[in-house]
C-alpha positions, 0 to 999 in steps of 0.5 A: 525541491530542485533535487527531488527528481535526481533523488527519485531517479537514483532510488528507481535505479537502485530498485532496478539493479537490485535482484531482490526487486525481481524476486519480490515481484516474482513472489508477489505475482506467483501468490496473486496468481494462485489466489486468482486461480483458486477463485476461478476454480471455485467460480467454475464449481459454484457459479455466483452472481459476483464476478471473479474479479470482484472476489479477487479485490476482496483479498487485496489486503493479503499481499499488502501485509507483506509487500509494504514492509518489503518495499519500505523497510530498507528505504531509510533504515538501511542508509542510516545503518550503513552511514550513507544517510549522514553523507546524503544529508550533508549535500544540498538536499532537504529531508523533504526531498529524501523522504518524498523520493523514497516514498514515490520510488516505492509507490511507483513500484507498488503500482507497477506490481498491481498493474501487472495483475491486470493481465490475469483479468484480461486472460480470464475474459479472453478465454471465458468468451462470455461478455456477461462476465465482463464488467469494467467498472469494478475492475477500474474501481478496484485498481483505483482503490489500490492506487489511493490506499497505497499512498497511506500504506507506503507512507506508513512503511516510510515512517517505520523505516525512519524510526530505526536503523534496523531493517528487521525492526522497520519491517515489523513496525511497518507490518504492525501499522498496516495491520492495525490500520486495516484490521482495527480500523475496519472493526471500530464499530465492533470494538465500540460495543464494549463501551456503555454509551459510545459517542457519535463521533466513534461511529462516524470515525468507524465509517470513514476508517473502514478500509474494507468497506471502502474496497467493497464500494470501489470494487462494486463500481461506487467511488466514495470520495471519503476514501480519497480524504482518508488516505490522502490526509493520513499519508500526508501526515505520516510523510510529514512526521517522517520528515520531522523524524529524519531532520531531528535524528540527523540534525542531532547526530 
């Protein structure tokens, strides 16, 4: 891993000088801002026991659907399409360093975008001037969940990008994988109803894979260690597979 930090700096630099990076950030914050404004409008019309910040985290999956493909579809697919990946792999770097540098560059940018949305909560509590509305634990839990779950979603995007040289295909595959994990994983119990006698392990798997339920727990201030195991193990598995794919495809060329 001697060259990991050099590759990581290079990936971060490419993000910083790419105009698309700032366009994506602007669109992300604009959409999230509209969501938060709509939540505040609804809260002003119909006050609820639940804080607007908690409601905000209930919609976390919407920007994830489009941000993950945008951040990862170019990572390996673009380099393979332009031929630079072959040149890179002939230098004294390993496939592990290449994959991890691209993953952490995208992950750090992903975290930065979510951290910027913290200004929405800060402004709300400053102008609301009601200490009863301020509960830091759901906000801390919500952002902790976004950080933990982001490891898996970015690894899915990197894996999708490692499979092809087309950015479009990589983006579609990435979106499909993230969608499947969030939507299908959160509805395994309902899907198991069609089975005449579903085994107990399906119920256990459904409890662990229900990412929506995990967010409800975290945004309520309840930290569930099962989420750390779920996202950490799955992210590690997909990054490992991405490394194997890169080694096989570039070794076969």
